[in-house]
Residue, then its C-alpha position, 0 to 999 in steps of 0.5 A: x500500500x504505497x500511500x498514506x490512507x491507512x496512516x490517515x484513517x488510523x490517525x482520524x480514528x485514534x483522535x476520535x477514540x481519544x475524545x469519546x463523546x466529543x464532536x470533532x470537526x474535520x478542520x480540527x482533525x486535519x490540523x492534527x494530521x496536517x492535511x487538507x480538511x477535504x481529505x479528512x471529510x473524504x475518509x470520514x465518509x468512508x468510515x461512516x459508510x462502514x458504520x465506524x463513525x457517526x457524523x453530524x453536519x452544521x455549526x455544532x457538527x463533527x464526528x464521533x466513533x459509532x462503536x467502541x475502539x475495543x470493537x474495531x480491529x486494525x485489520x478491518x481498517x486495513x482491509x477497508x483502505x487497502x488499495x495495493x499490494x504491500x510490496x508494490x506492483x508487479x512488472x506487467x511486461x516481463x520477457x516471456x523468453x527469459x527463464x526468470x521473466x516468464x515465471x517471476x509474476x507467478x512466484x511474486x504472486x505467492x510472495x505477495x499473498x504470504x506477505x498480505x497474510x502476515x500483515x493481516x495476522x499481525x493486525x487481526x490481534x490489535x484493536x483501535x483502543x489498544x493502539x490509541x492507549x499509546x497516546x495516553 
Protein backbone atom coordinates (compact mmCIF):
# COMPACT_ATOMS: atom_id res chain seq x y z
CA UNK A 1 0.00 0.00 0.00
CA UNK A 2 2.17 2.83 -1.24
CA UNK A 3 0.10 5.73 0.10
CA UNK A 4 -0.92 7.32 3.39
CA UNK A 5 -4.57 6.26 3.59
CA UNK A 6 -4.05 3.71 6.35
CA UNK A 7 -1.99 6.16 8.41
CA UNK A 8 -4.56 8.93 7.86
CA UNK A 9 -7.53 6.74 8.80
CA UNK A 10 -5.78 5.37 11.90
CA UNK A 11 -4.93 8.96 12.89
CA UNK A 12 -8.58 10.02 12.49
CA UNK A 13 -9.90 7.03 14.44
CA UNK A 14 -7.31 7.47 17.19
CA UNK A 15 -8.31 11.13 17.62
CA UNK A 16 -11.95 10.06 17.86
CA UNK A 17 -11.10 7.27 20.32
CA UNK A 18 -9.13 9.74 22.47
CA UNK A 19 -12.14 12.10 22.61
CA UNK A 20 -15.22 9.98 23.41
CA UNK A 21 -18.49 11.86 23.35
CA UNK A 22 -16.92 14.91 21.69
CA UNK A 23 -17.91 16.01 18.19
CA UNK A 24 -14.55 16.56 16.48
CA UNK A 25 -14.56 18.69 13.35
CA UNK A 26 -12.77 17.71 10.18
CA UNK A 27 -10.86 21.00 10.38
CA UNK A 28 -9.59 20.15 13.86
CA UNK A 29 -8.57 16.63 12.84
CA UNK A 30 -6.92 17.94 9.67
CA UNK A 31 -4.84 20.24 11.86
CA UNK A 32 -3.56 17.26 13.82
CA UNK A 33 -2.77 15.28 10.67
CA UNK A 34 -1.52 18.38 8.83
CA UNK A 35 -3.63 17.70 5.73
CA UNK A 36 -6.43 19.48 3.91
CA UNK A 37 -9.80 19.00 5.70
CA UNK A 38 -11.25 17.68 2.43
CA UNK A 39 -9.07 14.58 2.84
CA UNK A 40 -10.40 14.05 6.36
CA UNK A 41 -14.00 14.51 5.20
CA UNK A 42 -13.47 12.00 2.38
CA UNK A 43 -12.15 9.39 4.81
CA UNK A 44 -14.88 10.15 7.36
CA UNK A 45 -17.44 9.47 4.64
CA UNK A 46 -15.94 6.02 4.05
CA UNK A 47 -15.77 5.35 7.79
CA UNK A 48 -19.38 6.41 8.25
CA UNK A 49 -20.48 4.17 5.40
CA UNK A 50 -18.76 1.26 7.18
CA UNK A 51 -20.51 2.08 10.47
CA UNK A 52 -17.34 3.06 12.31
CA UNK A 53 -18.17 6.74 12.85
CA UNK A 54 -21.20 8.96 13.02
CA UNK A 55 -21.09 12.42 11.55
CA UNK A 56 -23.25 15.44 12.21
CA UNK A 57 -23.30 18.44 9.87
CA UNK A 58 -23.67 22.09 10.69
CA UNK A 59 -22.27 24.57 13.18
CA UNK A 60 -22.43 22.05 16.03
CA UNK A 61 -21.30 19.24 13.74
CA UNK A 62 -18.41 16.86 13.82
CA UNK A 63 -17.70 13.18 14.08
CA UNK A 64 -17.54 10.53 16.81
CA UNK A 65 -16.85 6.83 16.93
CA UNK A 66 -20.02 4.84 16.44
CA UNK A 67 -18.50 1.77 18.08
CA UNK A 68 -16.06 1.35 20.91
CA UNK A 69 -12.40 1.30 19.96
CA UNK A 70 -12.31 -2.14 21.60
CA UNK A 71 -14.66 -3.37 18.87
CA UNK A 72 -12.62 -2.03 15.95
CA UNK A 73 -9.80 -4.24 14.70
CA UNK A 74 -6.86 -2.70 12.87
CA UNK A 75 -7.12 -5.47 10.27
CA UNK A 76 -10.64 -4.30 9.38
CA UNK A 77 -9.36 -0.76 8.89
CA UNK A 78 -6.51 -2.05 6.76
CA UNK A 79 -8.89 -4.07 4.56
CA UNK A 80 -11.10 -1.01 4.21
CA UNK A 81 -8.36 1.24 2.82
CA UNK A 82 -6.02 -1.30 1.19
CA UNK A 83 -5.76 -0.45 -2.47
CA UNK A 84 -2.46 -2.04 -3.46
CA UNK A 85 -0.18 -4.91 -2.55
CA UNK A 86 2.13 -4.23 0.38
CA UNK A 87 5.16 -4.96 -1.77
CA UNK A 88 4.03 -2.77 -4.67
CA UNK A 89 3.12 -3.64 -8.22
CA UNK A 90 4.41 -6.41 -10.40
CA UNK A 91 6.11 -5.75 -13.72
CA UNK A 92 3.44 -6.38 -16.34
CA UNK A 93 5.55 -6.92 -19.42
CA UNK A 94 8.36 -9.25 -18.48
CA UNK A 95 10.20 -11.14 -21.20
CA UNK A 96 8.43 -14.48 -21.79
CA UNK A 97 11.59 -15.88 -23.39
CA UNK A 98 13.61 -15.35 -20.21
CA UNK A 99 13.52 -18.19 -17.64
CA UNK A 100 13.04 -15.64 -14.84
CA UNK A 101 10.85 -13.24 -16.80
CA UNK A 102 8.30 -15.88 -17.78
CA UNK A 103 7.79 -17.09 -14.17
CA UNK A 104 8.53 -14.06 -11.99
CA UNK A 105 4.93 -12.89 -11.64
CA UNK A 106 3.71 -16.34 -10.60
CA UNK A 107 6.39 -16.53 -7.92
CA UNK A 108 5.74 -12.94 -6.84
CA UNK A 109 2.02 -13.68 -6.53
CA UNK A 110 2.84 -16.30 -3.91
CA UNK A 111 5.22 -13.96 -2.09
CA UNK A 112 2.68 -11.11 -2.16
CA UNK A 113 -0.05 -13.42 -0.84
CA UNK A 114 2.17 -14.63 2.01
CA UNK A 115 3.06 -11.04 2.89
CA UNK A 116 -0.60 -9.96 2.92
CA UNK A 117 -1.46 -12.88 5.19
CA UNK A 118 1.33 -11.91 7.59
CA UNK A 119 0.14 -8.29 7.70
CA UNK A 120 -3.46 -9.39 8.23
CA UNK A 121 -2.43 -11.78 11.02
CA UNK A 122 -0.43 -9.08 12.77
CA UNK A 123 -3.24 -6.52 12.61
CA UNK A 124 -6.02 -9.02 13.43
CA UNK A 125 -4.89 -9.19 17.03
CA UNK A 126 -4.86 -5.44 17.62
CA UNK A 127 -7.76 -3.13 18.43
CA UNK A 128 -8.05 0.59 17.87
CA UNK A 129 -8.33 1.04 21.64
CA UNK A 130 -5.04 -0.77 22.22
CA UNK A 131 -3.32 1.34 19.58
CA UNK A 132 -4.86 4.51 20.99
CA UNK A 133 -3.60 3.75 24.51
CA UNK A 134 -0.08 4.55 23.33
CA UNK A 135 -1.01 8.24 23.35
CA UNK A 136 -2.42 8.46 26.87
